[in-house]
NUMISE-794759 format. One record per residue (C-alpha): residue number from 1; residue in three letters; x, y, z. Coordinates in pm, 1 decimal, always signed. Example, Ala and Ser with C-alpha at 12.3 -4.5 7.8 and 13.67 -1.06 7.14 Angstrom:
! NUMISE-794759
site pos: 1; code: ALA; u: +1230.0; v: -450.0; w: +780.0
site pos: 2; code: SER; u: +1367.0; v: -106.0; w: +714.0
***
This chain:
! NUMISE-794759
site pos: 1; code: MET; u: +9540.3; v: +20371.0; w: -8023.9
site pos: 2; code: ALA; u: +9362.3; v: +20333.6; w: -7702.1
site pos: 3; code: GLY; u: +9027.1; v: +20168.2; w: -7710.5
site pos: 4; code: THR; u: +8816.9; v: +19869.5; w: -7618.7
site pos: 5; code: LYS; u: +8834.9; v: +19540.5; w: -7814.9
site pos: 6; code: GLY; u: +8512.2; v: +19398.4; w: -7945.2
site pos: 7; code: GLY; u: +8492.1; v: +19110.6; w: -8196.7
site pos: 8; code: ARG; u: +8157.1; v: +18947.0; w: -8094.8
site pos: 9; code: THR; u: +7785.7; v: +19034.3; w: -8089.2
site pos: 10; code: HIS; u: +7701.4; v: +18990.1; w: -7723.8
site pos: 11; code: PHE; u: +7869.7; v: +19090.9; w: -7394.5
site pos: 12; code: GLY; u: +7815.5; v: +19060.0; w: -7023.4
site pos: 13; code: GLU; u: +7744.3; v: +18686.8; w: -6980.4
site pos: 14; code: SER; u: +7993.4; v: +18553.6; w: -6746.0
site pos: 15; code: ILE; u: +7893.8; v: +18181.5; w: -6708.7
site pos: 16; code: GLY; u: +7793.3; v: +17952.7; w: -7001.6
site pos: 17; code: LEU; u: +7582.9; v: +17650.7; w: -6919.8
site pos: 18; code: ILE; u: +7536.9; v: +17351.2; w: -7150.5
site pos: 19; code: THR; u: +7207.4; v: +17192.3; w: -7113.4
site pos: 20; code: LEU; u: +7056.2; v: +16857.2; w: -7218.2
site pos: 21; code: ASP; u: +6761.9; v: +16867.4; w: -7471.9
site pos: 22; code: THR; u: +6462.6; v: +16871.5; w: -7211.8
site pos: 23; code: GLN; u: +6096.4; v: +16981.8; w: -7171.7
site pos: 24; code: PHE; u: +6041.3; v: +16923.2; w: -6816.5
site pos: 25; code: PRO; u: +5984.2; v: +17248.7; w: -6610.0
site pos: 26; code: ARG; u: +6296.3; v: +17411.8; w: -6455.6
site pos: 27; code: PHE; u: +6193.9; v: +17574.0; w: -6132.0
site pos: 28; code: PRO; u: +6389.5; v: +17876.4; w: -5989.5
site pos: 29; code: GLY; u: +6694.7; v: +17734.3; w: -5835.7
site pos: 30; code: ASP; u: +6740.4; v: +17472.4; w: -6122.1
site pos: 31; code: ALA; u: +7064.8; v: +17526.8; w: -6299.1
site pos: 32; code: GLY; u: +6874.3; v: +17553.6; w: -6626.7
site pos: 33; code: ASN; u: +6659.3; v: +17844.1; w: -6512.2
site pos: 34; code: ALA; u: +6838.5; v: +18177.1; w: -6586.9
site pos: 35; code: THR; u: +6668.0; v: +18340.6; w: -6279.4
site pos: 36; code: SER; u: +6854.5; v: +18110.1; w: -6042.7
site pos: 37; code: TYR; u: +7181.8; v: +18332.9; w: -6078.9
site pos: 38; code: LYS; u: +7235.9; v: +18685.0; w: -5967.4
site pos: 39; code: TYR; u: +7440.8; v: +18768.5; w: -6283.3
site pos: 40; code: PRO; u: +7379.6; v: +18715.0; w: -6664.6
site pos: 41; code: VAL; u: +7443.2; v: +18355.8; w: -6789.2
site pos: 42; code: ARG; u: +7420.3; v: +18196.6; w: -7132.8
site pos: 43; code: LEU; u: +7241.7; v: +17875.2; w: -7177.2
site pos: 44; code: LYS; u: +7317.3; v: +17646.5; w: -7468.6
site pos: 45; code: ALA; u: +7114.1; v: +17315.9; w: -7535.6
site pos: 46; code: VAL; u: +7261.9; v: +17021.4; w: -7704.9
site pos: 47; code: ILE; u: +6973.1; v: +16915.2; w: -7918.8
site pos: 48; code: GLY; u: +6924.8; v: +16537.8; w: -7916.9
site pos: 49; code: ALA; u: +7110.1; v: +16496.5; w: -7584.2
site pos: 50; code: THR; u: +6838.9; v: +16333.1; w: -7362.5
site pos: 51; code: SER; u: +6892.6; v: +16201.3; w: -7018.3
site pos: 52; code: LYS; u: +6840.4; v: +15854.1; w: -7148.1
site pos: 53; code: ARG; u: +7111.1; v: +15877.1; w: -7405.0
site pos: 54; code: LEU; u: +7356.6; v: +16015.9; w: -7161.4
site pos: 55; code: MET; u: +7272.7; v: +15836.1; w: -6826.4
site pos: 56; code: LYS; u: +7129.4; v: +15510.2; w: -6930.8
site pos: 57; code: GLU; u: +7278.6; v: +15430.7; w: -7273.5
site pos: 58; code: ARG; u: +7618.5; v: +15609.5; w: -7202.1
site pos: 59; code: ASP; u: +7611.4; v: +15719.5; w: -7576.4
site pos: 60; code: MET; u: +7970.3; v: +15829.9; w: -7648.0
site pos: 61; code: THR; u: +7865.8; v: +15993.9; w: -7972.4
site pos: 62; code: LEU; u: +7740.3; v: +16278.6; w: -7757.8
site pos: 63; code: LEU; u: +8108.2; v: +16384.3; w: -7673.7
site pos: 64; code: GLN; u: +8166.4; v: +16583.2; w: -7987.1
site pos: 65; code: PRO; u: +7841.5; v: +16792.9; w: -7962.9
site pos: 66; code: PHE; u: +7926.0; v: +16881.6; w: -7599.4
site pos: 67; code: VAL; u: +8269.9; v: +16972.9; w: -7691.6
site pos: 68; code: ASN; u: +8132.4; v: +17175.8; w: -7983.7
site pos: 69; code: ALA; u: +7896.1; v: +17353.9; w: -7741.8
site pos: 70; code: ALA; u: +8184.6; v: +17444.2; w: -7507.3
site pos: 71; code: LYS; u: +8375.7; v: +17587.6; w: -7801.1
site pos: 72; code: GLU; u: +8073.4; v: +17793.2; w: -7900.6
site pos: 73; code: LEU; u: +8032.3; v: +17935.2; w: -7578.9
site pos: 74; code: GLU; u: +8396.3; v: +18039.1; w: -7552.9
site pos: 75; code: ARG; u: +8358.4; v: +18211.3; w: -7884.9
site pos: 76; code: GLU; u: +8044.6; v: +18387.1; w: -7768.2
site pos: 77; code: GLY; u: +8242.8; v: +18530.0; w: -7469.5
site pos: 78; code: VAL; u: +8160.7; v: +18356.3; w: -7140.0
site pos: 79; code: ARG; u: +8436.9; v: +18330.8; w: -6891.0
site pos: 80; code: ALA; u: +8372.8; v: +17968.7; w: -6750.6
site pos: 81; code: ILE; u: +8150.8; v: +17683.9; w: -6851.9
site pos: 82; code: SER; u: +7931.5; v: +17436.3; w: -6653.3
site pos: 83; code: THR; u: +7667.9; v: +17189.2; w: -6752.5
site pos: 84; code: THR; u: +7317.1; v: +17108.0; w: -6612.6
site pos: 85; code: CYS; u: +7395.4; v: +16737.2; w: -6562.1
site pos: 86; code: GLY; u: +7650.0; v: +16587.7; w: -6327.5
site pos: 87; code: PHE; u: +7680.6; v: +16269.4; w: -6538.5
site pos: 88; code: LEU; u: +7872.3; v: +16486.8; w: -6789.8
site pos: 89; code: ALA; u: +8178.3; v: +16427.9; w: -6569.4
site pos: 90; code: ILE; u: +8263.1; v: +16155.0; w: -6818.0
site pos: 91; code: PHE; u: +8336.9; v: +16426.3; w: -7073.8
site pos: 92; code: GLN; u: +8526.1; v: +16657.7; w: -6822.4
site pos: 93; code: LYS; u: +8872.9; v: +16613.3; w: -6954.5
site pos: 94; code: GLU; u: +8774.4; v: +16643.4; w: -7335.9
site pos: 95; code: MET; u: +8579.5; v: +16958.5; w: -7272.5
site pos: 96; code: ALA; u: +8822.9; v: +17125.6; w: -7055.9
site pos: 97; code: GLU; u: +9107.6; v: +17057.2; w: -7303.0
site pos: 98; code: ALA; u: +8895.1; v: +17207.2; w: -7597.0
site pos: 99; code: VAL; u: +8882.2; v: +17542.8; w: -7447.0
site pos: 100; code: LYS; u: +9095.7; v: +17807.1; w: -7268.9
site pos: 101; code: ILE; u: +8843.1; v: +17891.9; w: -6998.1
site pos: 102; code: PRO; u: +8754.1; v: +17693.5; w: -6691.6
site pos: 103; code: VAL; u: +8513.9; v: +17390.5; w: -6739.4
site pos: 104; code: PHE; u: +8342.7; v: +17227.5; w: -6439.0
site pos: 105; code: SER; u: +8102.8; v: +16977.0; w: -6588.4
site pos: 106; code: SER; u: +7977.3; v: +16832.1; w: -6258.6
site pos: 107; code: THR; u: +7913.2; v: +16879.8; w: -5895.7
site pos: 108; code: LEU; u: +8099.3; v: +16559.9; w: -5832.9
site pos: 109; code: MET; u: +8428.4; v: +16757.8; w: -5873.5
site pos: 110; code: MET; u: +8347.3; v: +16906.8; w: -5530.0
site pos: 111; code: ILE; u: +8357.2; v: +16577.7; w: -5347.8
site pos: 112; code: PRO; u: +8730.5; v: +16586.3; w: -5255.5
site pos: 113; code: LEU; u: +8696.2; v: +16945.2; w: -5126.9
site pos: 114; code: ILE; u: +8373.6; v: +16855.8; w: -4911.4
site pos: 115; code: GLN; u: +8557.4; v: +16542.0; w: -4770.4
site pos: 116; code: SER; u: +8850.6; v: +16745.7; w: -4674.1
site pos: 117; code: MET; u: +8627.0; v: +16976.2; w: -4471.1
site pos: 118; code: LEU; u: +8461.1; v: +16693.9; w: -4291.6
site pos: 119; code: GLY; u: +8602.8; v: +16459.4; w: -4017.0
site pos: 120; code: LYS; u: +8819.2; v: +16175.0; w: -4122.7
site pos: 121; code: ASP; u: +8542.4; v: +15919.8; w: -4004.0
site pos: 122; code: SER; u: +8263.2; v: +16103.7; w: -4191.2
site pos: 123; code: LYS; u: +8083.8; v: +16021.8; w: -4514.5
site pos: 124; code: VAL; u: +7963.1; v: +16253.2; w: -4796.5
site pos: 125; code: GLY; u: +7607.6; v: +16194.5; w: -4889.8
site pos: 126; code: ILE; u: +7531.5; v: +16217.6; w: -5262.5
site pos: 127; code: ILE; u: +7183.5; v: +16255.5; w: -5390.7
site pos: 128; code: THR; u: +7182.8; v: +16158.4; w: -5756.6
site pos: 129; code: ALA; u: +6918.4; v: +16153.7; w: -6033.0
site pos: 130; code: ASP; u: +6992.3; v: +15782.9; w: -6093.8
site pos: 131; code: SER; u: +7214.7; v: +15567.7; w: -5870.1
site pos: 132; code: SER; u: +7198.2; v: +15279.7; w: -6093.6
site pos: 133; code: ALA; u: +7365.8; v: +15475.8; w: -6378.0
site pos: 134; code: LEU; u: +7622.6; v: +15647.8; w: -6170.5
site pos: 135; code: THR; u: +7965.6; v: +15456.3; w: -6200.1
site pos: 136; code: LYS; u: +8317.2; v: +15475.7; w: -6111.0
site pos: 137; code: ASP; u: +8388.5; v: +15624.6; w: -6466.0
site pos: 138; code: HIS; u: +8186.9; v: +15932.5; w: -6347.8
site pos: 139; code: PHE; u: +8379.3; v: +15979.2; w: -6024.4
site pos: 140; code: GLU; u: +8712.7; v: +15916.8; w: -6202.1
site pos: 141; code: GLY; u: +8607.1; v: +16178.3; w: -6472.6
site pos: 142; code: ALA; u: +8555.4; v: +16428.8; w: -6185.1
site pos: 143; code: GLY; u: +8894.1; v: +16361.6; w: -6038.1
site pos: 144; code: VAL; u: +8752.4; v: +16177.9; w: -5742.1
site pos: 145; code: GLY; u: +8989.1; v: +15934.6; w: -5585.4
site pos: 146; code: SER; u: +8934.3; v: +15735.1; w: -5255.3
site pos: 147; code: VAL; u: +8678.7; v: +15900.4; w: -5039.0
site pos: 148; code: SER; u: +8395.0; v: +15779.6; w: -4828.4
site pos: 149; code: ILE; u: +8055.2; v: +15836.1; w: -4981.7
site pos: 150; code: ALA; u: +7709.2; v: +15702.3; w: -4961.8
site pos: 151; code: ILE; u: +7473.6; v: +15742.6; w: -5265.3
site pos: 152; code: GLY; u: +7098.1; v: +15783.0; w: -5277.0
site pos: 153; code: GLY; u: +6924.6; v: +15771.7; w: -5603.5
site pos: 154; code: LEU; u: +6591.2; v: +15934.7; w: -5708.3
site pos: 155; code: GLU; u: +6524.4; v: +15704.6; w: -6009.2
site pos: 156; code: ASN; u: +6233.0; v: +15516.6; w: -5824.1
site pos: 157; code: GLY; u: +6072.6; v: +15816.8; w: -5713.8
site pos: 158; code: LYS; u: +5709.9; v: +15845.1; w: -5858.7
site pos: 159; code: GLU; u: +5734.3; v: +16216.8; w: -5949.8
site pos: 160; code: PHE; u: +6117.7; v: +16247.5; w: -6020.1
site pos: 161; code: SER; u: +6108.8; v: +15952.3; w: -6243.4
site pos: 162; code: LYS; u: +5883.3; v: +16179.2; w: -6463.6
site pos: 163; code: LEU; u: +6172.7; v: +16430.5; w: -6497.7
site pos: 164; code: LEU; u: +6397.7; v: +16143.1; w: -6614.1
site pos: 165; code: ALA; u: +6144.3; v: +16043.4; w: -6868.3
site pos: 166; code: ASN; u: +6137.2; v: +16420.5; w: -6982.6
site pos: 167; code: GLU; u: +5767.4; v: +16466.7; w: -6919.2
site pos: 168; code: PRO; u: +5652.7; v: +16830.9; w: -6955.9
site pos: 169; code: MET; u: +5450.4; v: +16831.0; w: -6635.7
site pos: 170; code: LEU; u: +5602.6; v: +16800.9; w: -6295.6
site pos: 171; code: ASP; u: +5479.6; v: +16858.2; w: -5921.9
site pos: 172; code: GLU; u: +5745.8; v: +17053.1; w: -5748.2
site pos: 173; code: LYS; u: +5617.5; v: +16967.3; w: -5404.2
site pos: 174; code: LYS; u: +5611.6; v: +16607.8; w: -5462.9
site pos: 175; code: VAL; u: +5963.4; v: +16612.2; w: -5607.3
site pos: 176; code: ARG; u: +6075.2; v: +16793.3; w: -5285.5
site pos: 177; code: GLU; u: +5907.6; v: +16516.5; w: -5062.6
site pos: 178; code: GLU; u: +6099.5; v: +16255.8; w: -5256.4
site pos: 179; code: VAL; u: +6440.7; v: +16436.3; w: -5229.9
site pos: 180; code: VAL; u: +6401.4; v: +16500.6; w: -4844.6
site pos: 181; code: SER; u: +6279.5; v: +16138.6; w: -4796.4
site pos: 182; code: THR; u: +6590.6; v: +16000.6; w: -4998.7
site pos: 183; code: ALA; u: +6830.0; v: +16221.3; w: -4783.4
site pos: 184; code: LYS; u: +6672.3; v: +16109.2; w: -4452.2
site pos: 185; code: LYS; u: +6680.0; v: +15738.1; w: -4553.2
site pos: 186; code: LEU; u: +7049.2; v: +15776.4; w: -4642.8
site pos: 187; code: ILE; u: +7123.1; v: +15921.8; w: -4298.4
site pos: 188; code: GLN; u: +6931.2; v: +15643.4; w: -4127.5
site pos: 189; code: GLU; u: +7149.8; v: +15387.3; w: -4322.8
site pos: 190; code: ASN; u: +7475.8; v: +15592.5; w: -4290.8
site pos: 191; code: PRO; u: +7482.2; v: +15801.4; w: -3962.2
site pos: 192; code: GLU; u: +7849.8; v: +15902.9; w: -4044.7
site pos: 193; code: ILE; u: +7707.9; v: +16146.3; w: -4332.3
site pos: 194; code: GLU; u: +7814.3; v: +16506.1; w: -4233.3
site pos: 195; code: GLY; u: +7736.8; v: +16676.1; w: -4558.5
site pos: 196; code: PHE; u: +7520.9; v: +16631.6; w: -4883.3
site pos: 197; code: LEU; u: +7639.8; v: +16694.5; w: -5232.3
site pos: 198; code: LEU; u: +7365.5; v: +16707.6; w: -5500.9
site pos: 199; code: GLU; u: +7480.3; v: +16549.5; w: -5820.6
site pos: 200; code: CYS; u: +7170.8; v: +16655.5; w: -6015.3
site pos: 201; code: SER; u: +7147.9; v: +17012.2; w: -6116.5
site pos: 202; code: ASN; u: +6757.2; v: +17000.0; w: -6090.0
site pos: 203; code: LEU; u: +6783.5; v: +16976.6; w: -5728.7
site pos: 204; code: PRO; u: +6911.2; v: +17293.4; w: -5585.6
site pos: 205; code: PRO; u: +6555.6; v: +17422.4; w: -5549.6
site pos: 206; code: TYR; u: +6536.0; v: +17174.0; w: -5257.0
site pos: 207; code: SER; u: +6866.8; v: +17262.2; w: -5093.6
site pos: 208; code: GLN; u: +6706.9; v: +17499.3; w: -4839.0
site pos: 209; code: ARG; u: +6448.3; v: +17240.6; w: -4737.4
site pos: 210; code: LEU; u: +6724.5; v: +16974.4; w: -4707.3
site pos: 211; code: ARG; u: +6931.0; v: +17203.2; w: -4490.2
site pos: 212; code: GLU; u: +6628.8; v: +17268.4; w: -4262.8
site pos: 213; code: GLU; u: +6532.1; v: +16890.4; w: -4252.3
site pos: 214; code: THR; u: +6881.5; v: +16756.9; w: -4193.6
site pos: 215; code: GLY; u: +7071.6; v: +17027.2; w: -4029.2
site pos: 216; code: LEU; u: +7385.7; v: +16940.2; w: -4254.6
site pos: 217; code: PRO; u: +7554.6; v: +17148.5; w: -4506.4
site pos: 218; code: ILE; u: +7420.9; v: +17112.4; w: -4871.9
site pos: 219; code: PHE; u: +7640.8; v: +17150.0; w: -5169.9
site pos: 220; code: ASP; u: +7485.1; v: +17205.3; w: -5520.2
site pos: 221; code: LEU; u: +7567.1; v: +17327.9; w: -5867.6
site pos: 222; code: ILE; u: +7433.2; v: +17679.8; w: -5799.9
site pos: 223; code: GLY; u: +7686.4; v: +17727.2; w: -5511.2
site pos: 224; code: PHE; u: +7960.3; v: +17577.3; w: -5735.7
site pos: 225; code: VAL; u: +7876.4; v: +17806.4; w: -6020.5
site pos: 226; code: ASN; u: +7868.6; v: +18107.7; w: -5777.8
site pos: 227; code: LEU; u: +8224.3; v: +17995.7; w: -5653.5
site pos: 228; code: VAL; u: +8362.7; v: +17986.9; w: -6007.6
site pos: 229; code: HIS; u: +8185.0; v: +18312.9; w: -6102.0
site pos: 230; code: ASN; u: +8358.4; v: +18487.3; w: -5805.7
site pos: 231; code: ALA; u: +8689.5; v: +18359.0; w: -5950.2
site pos: 232; code: VAL; u: +8643.1; v: +18483.2; w: -6314.2
site pos: 233; code: VAL; u: +8452.3; v: +18804.5; w: -6230.7
site pos: 234; code: LYS; u: +8644.4; v: +18982.1; w: -5952.5
site pos: 235; code: ASN; u: +8467.4; v: +19299.1; w: -5787.3
site pos: 236; code: ARG; u: +8647.7; v: +19576.6; w: -5627.2
site pos: 237; code: PHE; u: +8647.3; v: +19595.0; w: -5257.3
site pos: 238; code: GLU; u: +8485.9; v: +19901.5; w: -5117.5
site pos: 239; code: GLY; u: +8508.9; v: +20026.0; w: -4769.0
site pos: 240; code: PHE; u: +8737.8; v: +20229.0; w: -4530.0
site pos: 241; code: LEU; u: +8976.4; v: +20185.4; w: -4249.3
***
C-alpha cells in the first residue's frame, strides 16, 4: 500500500543541537538560540553538564550522557547533530559511532578545510572560550593534524568569564568588545593570520563585527550548521534556461 511512514511524534526538525546545562543568556546568533537558524532545530540539554565539568575538569563520565542525547535526537527524527560547545570534540568519535546520522561536535573540525583555503604560509586564528583548557586531545578528536594556528582565549575577559561561570546576567556589548580585542591582539602577534575560526558557539553573535574590524573571513558554528543542513535537506532548484 502506498503511504507515508510515521513512527514518531514530531516532524520537521532537521538539526539537533546538544547543549550544556547553562543559565547565561543566549543572544540571537548563539548556537543555543533557536532563532539563530532559518529552519526548525531541536535543542536538547544534558542536565548537569556544566562548562566547568567539561572544560576544566575534563569529566569523562559526561561521555555517556552525550551519547545518550545523540541517540535520543536520532530517534526524534533529526537528520544531523551538532553541539553548542567546541570542547565536545573529545567525544566526537564515540558520538558519531553511536548513531547513523552525521555528527559534527565542534567547529574545530573545520580547521583543515580553512587551512586548505589559505596560503601555505598563513595561520588560522582560533578564538576559544578558554585557551588554557584547549588541548591536543580536542584537536585530535576533531581530526586536526599538522596545521598552523594561533589561539586566543577569552577566559580572562571580565565579562566573558561570567559566561564561563554560568552567571544569569551578561552584557552583550562588553562581551563583543572583549572578543574583538582578543582577535586584534592575536593579529598583532601573528600577522600571518588570514582567517578566524570561532571555537565557542556563544560567539557567532559577534562574527559580523569581527569581519568588519579585521577584514578577514570568520568561520563559526552557525555557518557550519548551515553547511550540514544544506547537505541533509536538499531543495529543488527552480529557474529557467
